[in-house]
SERO-4910 file (N, C-alpha, C, O; in steps of 0.05 Angstrom, whole numbers):
BEGIN
 pado doro    nc1    nc2    nc3   cac1   cac2   cac3    cc1    cc2    cc3    oc1    oc2    oc3
  Met    A    592   -272    300    584   -245    287    605   -227    291    613   -223    314
  Asp    A    614   -214    270    633   -190    267    623   -165    284    600   -158    284
  Ser    A    643   -152    297    636   -130    309    635   -106    293    648   -106    272
  Gly    A    621    -85    298    620    -62    281    597    -62    264    582    -81    262
  Phe    A    592    -37    252    568    -33    232    578    -42    205    599    -33    194
  Asp    A    563    -61    193    572    -69    168    551    -60    147    529    -69    146
  Phe    A    562    -38    129    548    -25    108    546    -46     85    527    -47     69
  Asp    A    566    -62     83    565    -82     60    540    -98     57    531   -101     34
  Val    A    527   -108     79    505   -122     78    484   -109     68    467   -122     55
  Ile    A    478    -80     71    459    -67     58    464    -64     28    446    -66     11
  Gln    A    486    -58     24    494    -57     -7    489    -83    -23    481    -83    -46
  Arg    A    495   -106     -9    493   -132    -23    462   -138    -24    453   -152    -42
  Ser    A    448   -129     -7    418   -136     -7    401   -114    -19    377   -114    -17
  Trp    A    414    -94    -31    398    -73    -40    373    -82    -60    349    -77    -55
  Gly    A    382    -93    -78    365   -106    -99    342   -121    -91    319   -116    -98
  Tyr    A    349   -139    -74    327   -156    -64    307   -137    -44    283   -141    -43
  Leu    A    317   -121    -30    302   -105    -12    282    -88    -25    260    -84    -15
  Phe    A    290    -77    -47    273    -57    -62    258    -71    -86    235    -63    -93
  Arg    A    269    -90    -97    257   -103   -119    233   -122   -110    212   -125   -123
  Glu    A    239   -136    -86    216   -154    -76    203   -139    -53    179   -135    -54
  Gly    A    218   -129    -33    203   -120     -8    187    -94    -13    163    -91     -8
  Met    A    203    -74    -24    189    -49    -26    166    -47    -47    146    -33    -44
  Thr    A    171    -64    -70    150    -69    -92    124    -79    -78    102    -69    -83
  Phe    A    128    -99    -60    107   -111    -46     92    -89    -28     68    -87    -29
  Thr    A    109    -72    -12     96    -54      4     79    -31    -11     56    -23     -3
  Val    A     93    -21    -34     83      0    -47     57    -10    -61     36      2    -59
  Thr    A     59    -32    -74     33    -44    -87     11    -49    -69    -12    -41    -74
  Leu    A     17    -61    -46     -5    -63    -25    -17    -39    -16    -41    -38     -9
  Thr    A      1    -16    -15    -11      9     -2    -25     19    -25    -48     28    -19
  Leu    A    -19     20    -49    -36     30    -69    -60     18    -74    -81     31    -78
  Leu    A    -60     -9    -73    -85    -23    -78   -105    -17    -55   -129    -12    -59
  Ala    A    -94    -20    -30   -108    -16     -4   -120     12     -4   -143     16      6
  Met    A   -106     29    -13   -114     57    -13   -138     60    -32   -159     70    -24
  Thr    A   -135     51    -56   -157     54    -77   -180     39    -69   -202     50    -71
  Gly    A   -179     16    -59   -201     -2    -53   -215     12    -26   -239     14    -25
  Gly    A   -198     20     -7   -209     32     17   -223     57     12   -245     62     23
  Ile    A   -212     73     -6   -226     99    -12   -252     95    -28   -270    111    -26
  Val    A   -254     75    -44   -280     69    -59   -300     61    -39   -321     73    -36
  Phe    A   -292     37    -23   -309     23     -5   -317     43     18   -340     44     27
  Gly    A   -296     58     28   -303     78     46   -322    102     40   -338    112     56
  Thr    A   -319    109     15   -339    129      4   -366    117      4   -385    132     10
  Leu    A   -370     92     -4   -397     79     -4   -410     76     26   -433     82     33
  Leu    A   -388     67     44   -399     66     72   -405     94     81   -425     96     96
  Ala    A   -392    115     75   -400    140     85   -426    151     75   -439    167     88
  Met    A   -432    144     53   -457    152     40   -480    137     53   -501    148     57
  Met    A   -474    110     60   -494     92     76   -496    104    100   -519    103    110
  Arg    A   -477    115    113   -481    123    142   -495    150    141   -507    156    161
  Leu    A   -495    167    120   -509    190    119   -537    184    106   -553    202    103
  Ser    A   -542    161    100   -569    156     89   -591    158    108   -589    151    131
  Ser    A   -614    169     96   -638    170    115   -653    145    120   -671    146    136
  Ile    A   -645    121    107   -655     99    111   -640     85    134   -617     75    131
  Lys    A   -654     85    158   -639     77    183   -624     48    182   -600     45    189
  Pro    A   -639     29    172   -621      2    169   -598      3    156   -578     -9    165
  Val    A   -597     19    132   -573     24    117   -551     38    134   -527     29    135
  Ser    A   -560     59    146   -540     72    164   -528     57    186   -504     57    191
  Trp    A   -548     41    201   -538     27    221   -519      1    215   -503     -7    232
  Ile    A   -522    -12    191   -505    -30    181   -476    -18    174   -455    -29    181
  Ala    A   -476      3    162   -451     17    156   -437     27    183   -412     25    186
  Ala    A   -453     36    201   -442     45    228   -427     22    243   -405     24    253
  Ala    A   -443      0    243   -437    -23    257   -409    -37    245   -393    -47    260
  Tyr    A   -405    -36    219   -384    -44    206   -361    -26    213   -339    -37    219
  Val    A   -363      2    212   -342     23    220   -331     18    249   -307     17    256
  Asp    A   -353     15    265   -346     13    293   -331    -13    297   -312    -11    312
  Leu    A   -337    -36    287   -327    -62    290   -298    -62    282   -281    -73    296
  Met    A   -292    -48    258   -264    -50    248   -244    -32    263   -221    -37    265
  Arg    A   -257     -8    273   -240      9    287   -237      0    315   -220     12    329
  Ser    A   -250    -18    324   -246    -30    352   -227    -53    355   -219    -61    377
  Ile    A   -220    -65    331   -203    -86    331   -175    -81    320   -173    -69    299
  Pro    A   -153    -89    331   -127    -85    324   -123    -97    294   -130   -120    288
  Leu    A   -112    -80    278   -106    -90    248    -93   -114    252   -104   -132    238
  Leu    A    -72   -122    267    -59   -146    270    -75   -170    271    -70   -191    258
  Leu    A    -97   -167    290   -115   -189    293   -133   -193    270   -142   -215    264
  Val    A   -139   -172    258   -155   -174    227   -140   -192    210   -150   -211    199
  Ile    A   -115   -185    207    -96   -200    187    -97   -228    195   -105   -246    180
  Phe    A    -88   -232    219    -87   -259    230   -114   -276    228   -112   -299    220
  Trp    A   -136   -266    234   -161   -280    230   -166   -285    202   -172   -307    193
  Phe    A   -163   -264    187   -170   -269    157   -156   -293    147   -169   -312    137
  Phe    A   -128   -292    149   -109   -311    137   -113   -341    145   -110   -361    130
  Phe    A   -122   -341    173   -122   -368    185   -150   -378    186   -155   -402    184
  Leu    A   -168   -360    188   -194   -373    193   -211   -372    170   -226   -391    166
  Val    A   -210   -350    151   -227   -351    127   -223   -376    109   -244   -387    100
  Pro    A   -201   -386    104   -199   -414     88   -218   -432    104   -233   -444     90
  Tyr    A   -221   -436    128   -238   -458    139   -267   -449    138   -284   -466    135
  Ile    A   -275   -424    142   -298   -414    138   -310   -418    107   -332   -426    101
  Gly    A   -291   -411     91   -299   -415     61   -304   -445     58   -324   -452     45
  Ala    A   -289   -462     68   -292   -492     64   -319   -499     77   -335   -512     64
  Trp    A   -325   -492     98   -350   -498    112   -376   -488     97   -396   -502     97
  Ile    A   -373   -463     85   -395   -451     70   -400   -467     43   -422   -472     34
  Thr    A   -375   -474     31   -380   -487      5   -382   -517      5   -388   -530    -16
  Gly    A   -375   -530     28   -376   -558     34   -351   -570     21   -352   -594     12
  Ala    A   -330   -556     19   -303   -566      9   -291   -584     31   -297   -579     55
  Ser    A   -274   -606     23   -262   -622     43   -236   -613     53   -225   -623     72
  Gln    A   -225   -591     39   -201   -576     47   -207   -548     50   -224   -537     37
  Pro    A   -192   -534     68   -191   -506     68   -185   -490     40   -166   -496     25
  Ile    A   -198   -472     37   -196   -455     13   -170   -441     13   -163   -429     33
  Lys    A   -155   -441     -8   -130   -427     -4   -133   -398    -17   -143   -393    -39
  Val    A   -123   -381      3   -128   -354     -1    -99   -340     -7    -97   -322    -24
  Gly    A    -78   -348      8    -52   -337      2    -47   -309     18    -65   -292     24
  Ala    A    -20   -307     23    -12   -283     39    -18   -256     26    -27   -236     38
  Trp    A    -12   -258     -4    -19   -232    -16    -47   -224    -18    -52   -200    -12
  Met    A    -66   -242    -25    -92   -236    -28   -104   -230     -2   -122   -214      1
  Ser    A    -92   -246     22   -104   -237     48    -96   -209     58   -110   -195     73
  Ala    A    -73   -201     49    -63   -177     56    -81   -153     41    -89   -133     53
  Val    A    -86   -157     16   -100   -137      3   -127   -135     10   -136   -112     13
  Ile    A   -142   -156     14   -170   -157     24   -168   -146     52   -184   -128     58
  Thr    A   -152   -154     71   -156   -145     98   -151   -115     98   -168   -101    110
  Phe    A   -129   -104     87   -124    -79     88   -144    -62     76   -151    -42     88
  Thr    A   -155    -69     53   -177    -53     41   -202    -55     58   -217    -36     58
  Met    A   -209    -77     72   -230    -76     91   -226    -58    115   -245    -45    124
  Phe    A   -203    -58    127   -197    -47    150   -194    -15    145   -206      1    160
  Glu    A   -177     -7    124   -176     19    120   -201     34    109   -203     58    111
  Ala    A   -220     18     98   -245     29     89   -260     44    113   -271     66    111
  Ala    A   -258     30    136   -272     42    159   -257     72    168   -269     89    181
  Tyr    A   -235     74    162   -221    100    169   -228    120    146   -236    143    150
  Tyr    A   -225    110    121   -232    129    101   -260    138    100   -266    161     92
  Cys    A   -278    120    110   -305    125    115   -311    149    131   -327    166    124
  Glu    A   -299    150    154   -302    172    171   -289    198    161   -297    220    168
  Ile    A   -269    195    145   -255    218    134   -273    232    114   -276    256    113
  Met    A   -287    213     96   -303    221     73   -331    230     86   -345    247     74
  Arg    A   -339    219    108   -364    228    122   -361    258    129   -377    275    120
  Ala    A   -339    264    144   -331    291    151   -332    308    126   -346    328    126
  Gly    A   -318    302    105   -316    316     79   -341    321     68   -345    344     59
  Ile    A   -360    302     68   -386    306     55   -406    326     74   -424    339     65
  Gln    A   -399    325     98   -414    341    119   -403    368    119   -417    387    128
  Ser    A   -377    373    110   -366    399    105   -376    416     81   -370    440     78
  Val    A   -390    400     65   -402    414     40   -429    428     51   -445    418     68
  Ala    A   -432    453     39   -455    467     47   -479    450     41   -478    434     22
  Arg    A   -499    451     56   -525    437     52   -538    447     25   -550    432     10
  Gly    A   -535    474     18   -547    484     -3   -537    472    -30   -550    474    -51
  Gln    A   -515    461    -29   -504    446    -53   -521    422    -58   -525    414    -81
  Val    A   -531    408    -38   -543    385    -40   -576    393    -54   -587    380    -72
  Trp    A   -585    415    -42   -612    423    -52   -608    433    -79   -627    431    -95
  Ala    A   -586    443    -87   -583    454   -114   -582    431   -132   -591    434   -154
  Gly    A   -571    406   -123   -572    382   -140   -601    373   -145   -610    367   -167
  Tyr    A   -615    373   -121   -643    363   -123   -660    379   -142   -677    369   -157
  Ala    A   -653    406   -141   -669    423   -155   -662    422   -189   -677    431   -207
  Leu    A   -638    410   -192   -632    403   -222   -644    374   -230   -640    363   -251
  Gly    A   -659    366   -211   -672    340   -221   -654    313   -212   -662    291   -219
  Leu    A   -631    316   -198   -615    293   -192   -624    280   -169   -634    294   -151
  Asn    A   -623    255   -166   -629    241   -143   -607    239   -124   -586    250   -130
  Tyr    A   -610    227    -98   -591    225    -80   -563    218    -88   -543    231    -82
  Trp    A   -563    194   -103   -535    182   -110   -523    201   -132   -499    204   -133
  Gln    A   -538    213   -149   -530    229   -172   -518    254   -159   -496    263   -165
  Thr    A   -534    265   -140   -523    290   -126   -499    285   -113   -482    302   -115
  Met    A   -495    264    -99   -471    254    -84   -448    255   -105   -429    270   -103
  Ala    A   -452    239   -125   -432    235   -147   -421    260   -160   -398    263   -165
  Arg    A   -438    276   -165   -434    298   -187   -431    322   -171   -416    339   -182
  Val    A   -440    329   -149   -441    354   -136   -424    352   -108   -405    367   -103
  Val    A   -430    336    -93   -418    337    -66   -391    324    -64   -372    336    -56
  Leu    A   -389    297    -72   -363    284    -74   -340    299    -85   -319    300    -73
  Pro    A   -344    309   -107   -321    324   -116   -307    348    -98   -283    354    -95
  Gln    A   -330    361    -87   -321    379    -67   -310    368    -39   -292    380    -26
  Ala    A   -321    347    -32   -312    333     -7   -283    321    -11   -266    323      6
  Phe    A   -280    310    -35   -251    301    -41   -230    325    -39   -208    322    -27
  Arg    A   -237    345    -49   -218    367    -48   -213    376    -19   -190    380    -11
  Asn    A   -234    378     -3   -232    390     25   -214    367     40   -197    373     57
  Met    A   -219    341     35   -207    320     52   -183    308     43   -171    291     55
  Leu    A   -173    319     18   -148    306      5   -124    303     23   -112    282     25
  Pro    A   -119    326     36    -94    322     57    -99    301     77    -82    284     83
  Val    A   -122    302     88   -129    279    108   -127    251     95   -114    233    106
  Leu    A   -138    247     73   -138    220     58   -109    214     53   -102    191     57
  Leu    A    -93    231     47    -65    225     41    -48    221     67    -29    206     66
  Thr    A    -55    232     86    -41    228    114    -50    199    124    -35    184    136
  Gln    A    -75    192    118    -84    165    126    -71    143    111    -68    120    120
  Thr    A    -62    153     84    -47    132     66    -20    131     76     -8    109     74
  Ile    A     -8    150     86     17    148     97     18    128    122     38    113    124
  Ile    A     -1    128    138     -5    111    160     -9     83    149      1     64    162
  Leu    A    -23     80    127    -24     53    115     -4     43    105      0     19    106
  Phe    A     15     60     94     43     53     83     59     40    107     72     19    106
  Gln    A     57     56    130     72     46    152     60     18    164     74      0    172
  Asp    A     34     17    164     21     -8    177     25    -32    160     21    -54    170
  Thr    A     34    -30    132     38    -51    117     58    -72    130     55    -96    127
  Ser    A     76    -60    144     95    -79    155     84    -99    175     99   -117    182
  Leu    A     60    -97    183     46   -118    198     39   -144    187     30   -162    200
  Val    A     44   -145    160     39   -170    144     60   -190    150     62   -212    138
  Tyr    A     80   -182    170     98   -203    177     86   -227    189     97   -249    188
  Val    A     64   -222    202     46   -242    216     40   -267    199     40   -289    209
  Ile    A     35   -261    174     29   -282    155     53   -290    137     50   -304    117
  Ser    A     76   -279    147    101   -287    132    103   -277    102    115   -290     84
  Ala    A     89   -250     98     91   -242     74    117   -225     72    127   -214     91
  Thr    A    128   -223     45    154   -210     41    151   -183     35    155   -176     12
  Asp    A    145   -164     52    144   -137     49    175   -125     53    195   -139     56
  Phe    A    174    -98     51    201    -88     55    214    -95     83    237   -101     86
  Leu    A    198    -94    104    211   -103    131    213   -133    131    232   -142    144
  Gly    A    197   -150    119    200   -176    120    224   -183    102    241   -198    111
  Ala    A    227   -173     79    254   -177     67    280   -172     83    299   -187     82
  Ala    A    279   -148     98    302   -138    111    303   -157    136    325   -160    147
  Ser    A    284   -169    144    285   -190    167    299   -215    159    318   -224    171
  Lys    A    290   -224    137    305   -247    124    334   -245    120    350   -263    125
  Val    A    341   -221    109    369   -217    103    382   -215    133    403   -226    137
  Ala    A    370   -199    151    383   -196    177    387   -223    191    409   -227    202
  Asn    A    369   -243    191    372   -268    202    391   -287    188    404   -304    201
  Arg    A    393   -283    163    410   -299    144    440   -293    153    454   -311    160
  Asp    A    449   -264    151    472   -254    155    479   -244    183    500   -232    187
  Tyr    A    461   -250    202    464   -242    230    472   -212    233    490   -205    249
  Arg    A    456   -194    217    462   -166    219    435   -149    224    426   -131    211
  Leu    A    425   -159    246    400   -147    253    397   -117    257    378   -104    250
  Val    A    420   -106    270    422    -78    275    425    -63    250    413    -41    247
  Glu    A    441    -72    233    445    -57    205    418    -59    192    409    -38    185
  Met    A    406    -80    188    380    -82    171    358    -66    184    344    -51    170
  Tyr    A    354    -71    208    331    -55    219    334    -27    222    314    -12    222
  Thr    A    361    -20    226    367     12    226    361     22    198    347     43    195
  Phe    A    372      8    177    369     15    148    338     23    142    331     44    133
  Val    A    319     -2    151    292     -2    146    278     25    158    262     39    146
  Ala    A    287     28    183    276     52    199    283     79    185    268     98    185
  Val    A    307     80    173    316    103    161    299    108    134    291    131    128
  Val    A    294     89    120    281     85     95    248     93     99    235    107     83
  Tyr    A    240     83    119    211     88    124    210    118    133    192    133    125
  Phe    A    231    128    148    229    156    160    229    175    135    212    193    134
  Ile    A    247    171    118    251    187     96    228    189     77    222    210     67
  Ile    A    215    166     72    190    165     56    167    178     68    154    194     56
  Ser    A    162    170     94    137    182    109    142    210    111    124    225    104
  Tyr    A    168    221    121    173    248    125    169    267    100    158    289    100
  Gly    A    179    254     79    178    269     53    149    269     44    141    290     35
  Leu    A    133    247     46    105    250     41     88    269     56     71    283     47
  Ser    A     96    269     84     82    287    101     87    316     93     69    333     92
  Thr    A    113    320     87    119    350     76    101    358     54     90    380     53
  Leu    A    100    339     35     85    345     12     53    350     17     41    367      5
  Val    A     44    333     35     16    336     46     10    363     57     -9    376     51
  Lys    A     31    371     76     30    397     87     30    420     68     17    441     73
  Arg    A     44    418     46     44    440     25     19    437     12      8    458      7
  Leu    A      5    414      4    -18    414     -8    -42    425      8    -60    439     -2
  Gln    A    -40    419     35    -59    429     51    -57    462     52    -78    476     52
  Asp    A    -36    472     53    -33    500     50    -43    513     25    -54    536     25
  Arg    A    -39    500      5    -47    511    -20    -79    507    -26    -91    522    -41
  Ile    A    -91    488    -13   -119    485    -14   -131    507      6   -152    519      0
  Ala    A   -119    510     27   -127    535     45   -126    562     30   -143    579     35
  Ile    A   -107    565     14   -107    591      1   -128    594    -19   -140    615    -22
  Val    A   -134    571    -35   -156    569    -53   -180    576    -41   -195    591    -54
  Arg    A   -187    566    -15   -210    570     -5   -213    602      5   -235    610     15
***
């Protein structure tokens, strides 16, 4: 292995790192964010429901997901679900799920628990009079949530939702456990191929820092603007 910091390996691998790795990372982040917010909002409304069994089921799901490391959830889903699916369907071979689908489903399910708590706090931050106003207009519980409460809750919690999404973006690097080629995974393959671990991992750290810090700055500005509007 040559001594010194080799910048050429970064230049040579630029296209592969961003075309394959970063595309995977960004796509996974956006899909998991969208699915997590939708599922998390549903869980939040279930947790706030006056129907106790519904509230208990949602609370149990959230507590379970928040008590297990994400790495283990990814591992279990990828390796165990194919066998569980085969057992349920009676198939002779494990059901093929694949690294990509496993990552999307796992991150959506896991992040939904965190988005749920954010949305629950946002819903509870809306004045109770808004709910009674919706009922006075003839809306039921779900209509009041969808048309009156949730729009205000999303505005209140938007900075926190985006902050959680930045954390999600960073956590996508954990898909290495199922050999998925995200940005870090692509850099790892190049590093092992060219024996340039220091260069590649340093470059990955710089890219993650620039993106995460830039997004955090934008979230801070958005938070300040929302505070002014209030």
